[in-house]
C-alpha positions as CSV (number, residue, x, y, z in Angstrom):
1,M,0.0,0.0,0.0
2,R,1.4,3.4,-1.1
3,D,-0.4,6.7,-0.3
4,G,-3.6,4.7,0.3
5,Q,-3.4,2.8,-3.0
6,P,-2.3,-0.8,-3.5
7,A,1.0,-1.2,-5.3
8,L,2.3,-4.2,-7.2
9,V,5.6,-5.5,-5.8
10,S,8.2,-7.3,-7.8
11,R,11.2,-8.7,-6.0
12,Q,14.2,-10.0,-7.9
13,K,17.7,-11.0,-6.9
14,S,19.2,-7.5,-6.5
15,S,16.3,-5.1,-6.8
16,L,12.8,-4.4,-5.7
17,V,10.2,-2.6,-7.9
18,L,6.9,-1.1,-6.8
19,V,4.3,-0.1,-9.4
20,R,0.9,1.7,-8.9
21,P,-1.3,3.9,-11.1
22,A,-0.5,7.6,-10.8
23,S,-4.2,8.4,-10.3
24,R,-7.1,6.6,-8.8
25,Q,-9.0,6.6,-12.2
26,M,-7.4,6.5,-15.6
27,Q,-8.9,8.3,-18.6
28,A,-10.7,5.9,-20.9
29,N,-8.6,6.7,-24.0
30,G,-5.7,8.5,-22.3
31,R,-2.2,7.6,-21.6
32,P,-1.7,5.2,-18.7
33,V,0.6,6.7,-16.1
34,F,2.2,4.7,-13.4
35,V,4.4,5.6,-10.4
36,V,7.4,3.3,-10.3
37,G,9.6,2.9,-7.2
38,I,13.0,1.1,-7.5
39,N,15.2,-0.1,-4.7
40,N,18.7,-1.4,-5.2
41,L,19.0,-4.4,-2.8
42,G,22.5,-5.3,-4.0
43,K,26.0,-4.3,-3.0
44,Q,26.9,-2.7,-6.3
45,P,25.5,0.3,-8.2
46,V,22.9,-0.7,-10.8
47,D,21.6,1.3,-13.8
48,F,18.0,1.9,-14.7
49,R,17.4,3.0,-18.3
50,V,14.0,4.2,-19.5
51,G,14.9,3.0,-23.0
52,Q,15.0,-0.6,-21.6
53,V,11.4,-0.4,-20.3
54,E,9.1,-2.6,-22.5
55,A,5.3,-2.4,-22.7
56,V,3.2,-4.8,-24.7
57,Q,-0.6,-4.9,-25.0
58,H,-2.3,-8.3,-25.5
59,A,-5.4,-8.0,-27.6
60,A,-7.3,-10.2,-30.0
61,G,-4.7,-13.0,-29.7
62,S,-1.9,-10.6,-30.7
63,D,0.7,-8.5,-29.0
64,F,1.1,-4.8,-29.7
65,E,4.0,-2.6,-28.6
66,M,3.0,0.3,-26.4
67,K,5.4,3.2,-26.7
68,V,7.1,4.5,-23.6
69,V,6.6,8.3,-23.6
70,T,10.0,9.6,-22.3
71,Y,10.8,12.7,-20.4
72,E,12.3,14.3,-23.5
73,M,9.1,13.6,-25.5
74,L,6.9,15.1,-22.8
75,V,9.2,18.2,-22.6
76,Q,8.9,18.6,-26.4
77,E,5.1,18.3,-26.2
78,E,5.1,21.0,-23.4
79,R,7.3,23.3,-25.5
80,N,4.9,22.9,-28.5
81,R,2.0,23.6,-26.2
82,Q,3.8,26.7,-24.9
83,V,4.4,27.9,-28.5
84,A,0.7,27.5,-29.3
85,A,-0.2,29.3,-26.1
86,A,2.2,32.1,-26.8
87,L,0.7,32.6,-30.3
88,L,-2.8,32.8,-28.9
89,T,-1.5,35.3,-26.3
90,G,0.2,37.3,-29.0
91,L,-3.0,37.4,-31.0
92,A,-5.0,38.5,-28.0
93,A,-2.4,41.1,-27.1
94,G,-2.4,42.4,-30.7
95,A,-6.2,42.7,-30.6
96,N,-6.0,44.7,-27.3
97,A,-3.3,47.0,-28.8
98,Y,-5.4,47.5,-32.0
99,S,-8.5,48.3,-29.9
100,A,-6.5,50.7,-27.8
101,A,-5.0,52.4,-30.8
102,N,-8.5,53.2,-32.0
103,A,-9.8,54.3,-28.6
104,G,-10.9,57.9,-28.0
105,H,-12.6,58.2,-31.4
106,G,-16.3,58.5,-31.5
107,S,-19.3,60.0,-33.3
108,Y,-22.3,62.0,-32.2
109,T,-25.7,63.1,-33.4
110,T,-27.3,66.3,-32.3
111,P,-31.0,66.7,-31.5
112,S,-31.3,68.6,-34.8
113,G,-29.9,65.7,-36.7
114,R,-26.4,66.9,-37.3
115,T,-23.7,64.2,-37.1
116,G,-20.0,64.5,-36.5
117,T,-16.9,62.8,-35.1
118,F,-14.7,63.6,-32.1
119,Y,-11.4,62.5,-30.5
120,S,-10.6,62.3,-26.8
121,P,-6.9,62.1,-26.1
122,T,-7.6,61.3,-22.4
123,A,-9.8,58.3,-23.3
124,A,-7.2,57.1,-25.8
125,V,-4.4,57.2,-23.2
126,I,-6.5,55.4,-20.6
127,A,-7.4,52.7,-23.1
128,Q,-3.8,52.2,-24.2
129,N,-2.6,52.0,-20.6
130,N,-5.3,49.4,-19.7
131,A,-4.4,47.4,-22.8
132,A,-0.7,47.4,-21.9
133,A,-1.4,46.2,-18.4
134,Q,-3.7,43.5,-19.7
135,N,-1.1,42.3,-22.2
136,E,1.7,42.2,-19.6
137,A,-0.6,40.2,-17.3
138,M,-1.5,37.7,-20.1
139,I,2.1,37.2,-21.1
140,A,3.3,36.8,-17.5
141,A,0.6,34.2,-16.9
142,T,1.6,32.3,-20.0
143,V,5.3,32.3,-19.0
144,E,4.5,31.3,-15.4
145,T,2.3,28.4,-16.5
146,G,4.9,27.1,-18.8
147,Q,7.7,27.3,-16.2
148,R,5.4,25.5,-13.7
149,N,4.6,22.7,-16.1
150,M,8.3,22.2,-17.0
151,A,9.3,22.1,-13.3
152,A,6.5,19.5,-12.7
153,L,7.8,17.3,-15.5
154,E,11.4,17.6,-14.3
155,Q,10.4,16.5,-10.8
156,A,7.8,13.8,-11.6
157,V,8.8,11.9,-14.7
158,I,11.2,9.0,-14.3
159,K,14.5,9.2,-16.1
160,D,17.7,7.2,-16.5
161,N,19.4,6.8,-13.2
162,T,22.2,4.9,-11.4
163,L,21.1,3.6,-8.0
164,M,23.7,3.2,-5.3
165,P,23.4,0.2,-2.9
166,G,20.3,0.6,-0.8
167,E,19.1,3.6,-2.7
168,W,15.5,4.3,-3.8
169,Y,14.6,6.0,-7.0
170,G,11.3,6.5,-8.8
171,G,8.9,8.7,-10.8
172,Q,6.1,8.6,-13.3
173,L,6.2,6.2,-16.2
174,H,4.0,7.4,-19.2
175,L,2.8,4.9,-21.8
176,A,1.0,5.4,-25.1
177,P,-2.7,4.7,-24.9
178,P,-3.7,1.0,-25.3
179,V,-5.9,0.1,-28.3
180,A,-9.6,-0.5,-27.6
181,S,-10.5,-4.0,-26.4
182,E,-13.4,-6.0,-27.8
183,S,-16.8,-5.8,-26.1
184,G,-15.5,-3.4,-23.4
185,R,-13.3,-6.1,-21.8
186,P,-10.3,-5.0,-19.7
187,K,-7.3,-3.9,-21.6
188,T,-4.4,-6.1,-20.7
189,Y,-0.7,-5.4,-21.1
190,T,2.6,-6.2,-19.6
191,I,5.3,-3.8,-18.5
192,V,8.9,-5.1,-18.2
193,I,11.2,-3.0,-16.1
194,T,14.9,-3.8,-16.2
195,V,17.1,-2.9,-13.3
196,G,20.7,-3.9,-13.8
197,T,20.4,-7.6,-14.8
198,D,17.0,-8.0,-13.1
199,R,13.8,-8.1,-15.2
200,H,10.6,-7.2,-13.4
201,V,7.4,-8.3,-15.2
202,I,4.2,-6.5,-14.3
203,D,0.9,-7.6,-15.7
204,I,-1.8,-4.9,-15.9
205,A,-5.6,-5.3,-16.5
206,Q,-7.1,-1.9,-17.1
207,G,-10.9,-2.1,-16.9
208,P,-13.5,0.5,-17.8
209,A,-14.4,3.3,-15.3
210,G,-16.6,2.0,-12.5
211,A,-15.7,-1.6,-13.2
């Protein structure tokens, strides 16, 4: 039991591995995310390499490779998301600036029916100052969100690591979504985690929500 959730335990000659879902309920078609804890039981340093993790789904009598989504891939996805967010922020900031540039202009109609236009420098300055403040706040929020997401990835996602004797190491292991199972049956797959020369084989049955 880890943090109130049951964890699968695999014990091999020189290492111990704990695996549990990162959340209490996985998204139906989302990426499975597991928290992996590794302990070096031996007397020598051992290496853990994310590239050696294997995941295979078993469906319709066949096996399908499930791609391990590495830290580097997640960072690139976050950078792409930040670029898209920055473009949207830039468009919004441009719209604000355009509106502010045209502020202060107006038209009027007198009771006798005469029409005309006017310009108020004071109203224009107020609008431009407000737009500048809003733009700065939007850009700052976009940057802050990006930095927070990158920091979370850095801390949470499992990476290559050398474990000293007795040392614990762990983090989140992200996998590509499994293919749909027939008739709503549980999606079954196997994760193989290699630590040094030990191979830890974890069998997963991912059922539908509420099952």
